[in-house]
Backbone as CSV, one residue per row, in Angstrom:
resi,resn,N_x,N_y,N_z,CA_x,CA_y,CA_z,C_x,C_y,C_z
1,MET,13.025,-27.654,11.907,12.151,-26.495,11.907,12.043,-25.969,10.484
2,THR,10.828,-25.759,10.026,10.571,-25.248,8.681,9.780,-23.954,8.797
3,THR,10.268,-22.918,8.116,9.619,-21.608,8.157,9.375,-21.133,6.740
4,LEU,8.158,-20.708,6.461,7.787,-20.122,5.175,7.711,-18.616,5.360
5,TYR,8.535,-17.909,4.608,8.491,-16.441,4.604,7.606,-16.048,3.437
6,SER,6.501,-15.382,3.743,5.454,-15.170,2.747,4.754,-13.833,2.935
7,THR,4.359,-13.260,1.806,3.515,-12.060,1.850,2.117,-12.362,1.329
8,GLY,1.874,-13.635,0.989,0.564,-14.009,0.461,0.458,-13.848,-1.043
9,CYS,1.579,-13.663,-1.713,1.585,-13.504,-3.170,1.207,-14.835,-3.839
10,PRO,0.930,-14.837,-5.146,0.556,-16.086,-5.819,1.585,-17.216,-5.657
11,LYS,2.875,-16.919,-5.773,3.889,-17.955,-5.594,3.899,-18.456,-4.150
12,CYS,3.681,-17.555,-3.218,3.613,-17.941,-1.801,2.483,-18.938,-1.591
13,LYS,1.337,-18.683,-2.216,0.182,-19.563,-2.070,0.448,-20.929,-2.684
14,ILE,1.152,-20.969,-3.810,1.496,-22.245,-4.450,2.391,-23.062,-3.528
15,LEU,3.428,-22.428,-2.981,4.352,-23.142,-2.099,3.627,-23.616,-0.841
16,LYS,2.769,-22.788,-0.285,2.000,-23.162,0.904,1.126,-24.381,0.609
17,THR,0.475,-24.393,-0.542,-0.374,-25.522,-0.937,0.434,-26.797,-1.054
18,LYS,1.617,-26.710,-1.653,2.476,-27.886,-1.818,2.947,-28.410,-0.454
19,LEU,3.284,-27.508,0.454,3.675,-27.921,1.806,2.506,-28.630,2.508
20,ASP,1.318,-28.060,2.377,0.135,-28.638,3.017,-0.181,-30.029,2.458
21,LYS,-0.058,-30.190,1.131,-0.356,-31.483,0.508,0.590,-32.577,0.988
22,LYS,1.818,-32.206,1.320,2.797,-33.174,1.822,2.742,-33.302,3.346
23,ASN,1.815,-32.561,3.972,1.673,-32.569,5.434,2.961,-32.163,6.148
24,ILE,3.680,-31.218,5.553,4.904,-30.704,6.165,4.503,-29.614,7.158
25,ILE,4.961,-29.763,8.380,4.640,-28.791,9.430,5.596,-27.611,9.303
26,TYR,5.051,-26.410,9.305,5.861,-25.207,9.132,5.178,-24.042,9.823
27,GLU,5.957,-23.011,10.054,5.377,-21.769,10.562,5.506,-20.719,9.468
28,VAL,4.596,-19.767,9.474,4.600,-18.706,8.473,5.059,-17.411,9.126
29,VAL,6.023,-16.746,8.478,6.461,-15.421,8.907,6.083,-14.455,7.792
30,SER,5.269,-13.475,8.124,4.844,-12.503,7.122,5.344,-11.095,7.446
31,ASP,6.175,-10.982,8.455,6.740,-9.690,8.859,7.888,-9.319,7.918
32,VAL,7.656,-8.312,7.102,8.650,-7.891,6.107,9.952,-7.458,6.780
33,ASN,9.876,-6.864,7.957,11.093,-6.442,8.655,11.976,-7.632,9.026
34,VAL,11.352,-8.739,9.391,12.112,-9.961,9.695,12.800,-10.455,8.420
35,MET,12.060,-10.429,7.309,12.628,-10.875,6.024,13.798,-9.987,5.613
36,LEU,13.638,-8.692,5.748,14.711,-7.764,5.386,15.937,-7.961,6.275
37,ALA,15.708,-8.258,7.544,16.817,-8.491,8.466,17.615,-9.729,8.069
38,LYS,16.964,-10.665,7.381,17.638,-11.868,6.897,18.112,-11.691,5.449
39,SER,18.112,-10.446,4.969,18.553,-10.092,3.608,17.692,-10.722,2.521
40,MET,16.436,-10.978,2.810,15.521,-11.512,1.799,14.944,-10.356,1.005
41,ARG,15.035,-10.454,-0.291,14.535,-9.389,-1.158,13.386,-9.860,-2.043
42,SER,13.023,-11.136,-1.907,11.887,-11.665,-2.653,11.227,-12.750,-1.816
43,VAL,10.007,-13.086,-2.166,9.271,-14.148,-1.482,8.637,-15.035,-2.547
44,PRO,8.279,-16.225,-2.216,8.472,-16.867,-0.923,9.890,-17.392,-0.754
45,MET,10.267,-17.540,0.496,11.523,-18.194,0.872,11.147,-19.258,1.892
46,LEU,11.872,-20.349,1.853,11.627,-21.427,2.795,12.922,-21.684,3.550
47,GLU,12.823,-21.709,4.863,13.988,-22.001,5.690,13.775,-23.348,6.365
48,VAL,14.696,-24.272,6.111,14.621,-25.614,6.687,15.917,-25.876,7.438
49,ASP,15.815,-26.032,8.739,16.977,-26.296,9.594,18.124,-25.317,9.316
50,GLY,17.780,-24.039,9.167,18.793,-23.004,8.984,19.196,-22.744,7.540
51,GLU,18.764,-23.595,6.604,19.081,-23.391,5.187,17.939,-22.646,4.523
52,ILE,18.256,-21.520,3.893,17.239,-20.712,3.242,17.215,-21.045,1.748
53,MET,16.006,-21.323,1.252,15.825,-21.706,-0.145,14.937,-20.708,-0.874
54,THR,15.279,-20.476,-2.140,14.432,-19.665,-3.003,13.191,-20.473,-3.379
55,TYR,12.291,-19.840,-4.070,11.037,-20.491,-4.473,11.297,-21.801,-5.225
56,LEU,12.121,-21.756,-6.268,12.356,-22.966,-7.074,13.045,-24.058,-6.270
57,ASP,14.029,-23.681,-5.470,14.695,-24.678,-4.616,13.712,-25.279,-3.615
58,ALA,12.831,-24.443,-3.084,11.841,-24.915,-2.109,10.854,-25.881,-2.764
59,ILE,10.405,-25.574,-3.979,9.484,-26.459,-4.699,10.146,-27.820,-4.897
60,ASN,11.411,-27.816,-5.316,12.133,-29.073,-5.519,12.316,-29.825,-4.209
61,TRP,12.606,-29.111,-3.127,12.772,-29.741,-1.821,11.472,-30.430,-1.397
62,VAL,10.358,-29.742,-1.578,9.047,-30.312,-1.192,8.787,-31.580,-2.001
63,LYS,9.082,-31.552,-3.297,8.862,-32.728,-4.154,9.654,-33.934,-3.647
64,GLU,10.853,-33.696,-3.105,11.711,-34.778,-2.650,11.295,-35.380,-1.320
65,GLN,10.420,-34.696,-0.602,10.020,-35.176,0.718,9.037,-36.333,0.588
66,ASN,9.320,-37.424,1.254,8.446,-38.599,1.235,7.756,-38.763,2.574
67,ILE,6.880,-37.835,2.837,6.161,-37.839,4.123,4.769,-38.396,3.895
């Protein structure tokens, strides 16, 4: 399960585009209260199988995917 936590900011759009180009299936959560409940203080964040990644970690993760 892959979840993108996003507010639609420029970095969020970049990460979303990279996910789409790799055809990675994900859901988008834009509810700030959900993000705060998970102690997220910045976006975008990517959660993959329970592991939460910052923007840079998420970009690197997407690059490594051979889908």
